[in-house]
C-alpha positions in Angstrom: 0.0 0.0 0.0 2.9 2.4 0.6 4.1 2.0 -2.9 0.7 2.9 -4.3 0.6 6.0 -2.1 4.1 7.0 -3.2 3.1 6.6 -6.9 0.0 8.6 -6.3 1.9 11.4 -4.6 4.4 11.4 -7.5 1.6 11.6 -10.1 0.0 14.5 -8.3 3.3 16.3 -8.0 4.0 15.8 -11.7 0.5 17.1 -12.6 1.0 20.2 -10.5 4.4 20.8 -12.1 3.1 20.5 -15.6 0.2 22.9 -14.7 2.7 25.4 -13.4 4.8 25.1 -16.6 1.7 25.5 -18.8 0.5 28.6 -16.9 4.0 30.1 -17.1 4.0 29.6 -20.9 0.6 31.1 -21.3 1.6 34.2 -19.2 4.8 34.6 -21.3 2.8 34.4 -24.6 0.3 37.0 -23.3 3.1 39.4 -22.3 5.0 39.1 -25.6 1.9 39.3 -27.9 1.3 42.6 -29.6 -1.9 44.2 -28.1 -4.8 45.2 -30.3 -5.2 48.9 -30.4 -8.5 50.4 -29.2 -8.1 53.4 -31.5 -7.4 51.9 -34.9 -8.0 48.2 -34.2 -4.6 47.0 -35.5 -1.9 45.2 -33.6 1.1 47.3 -32.7 3.3 48.1 -29.7 1.9 50.1 -26.9 2.1 53.9 -27.1 2.7 53.7 -30.9 2.2 56.9 -32.7 -0.9 56.9 -34.8 -0.4 58.5 -38.3 
């Protein structure tokens, strides 16, 4: 029974680790993606000069 408990704990730890990695990847993508401008509707860096 101890082996089953250890394997279960390992599986839960691995799942939590993968969830943390996935959340970090999603946050990184959201930070590096160019935002959509509310003025012109195009994607460009923040504070871009509108011509």
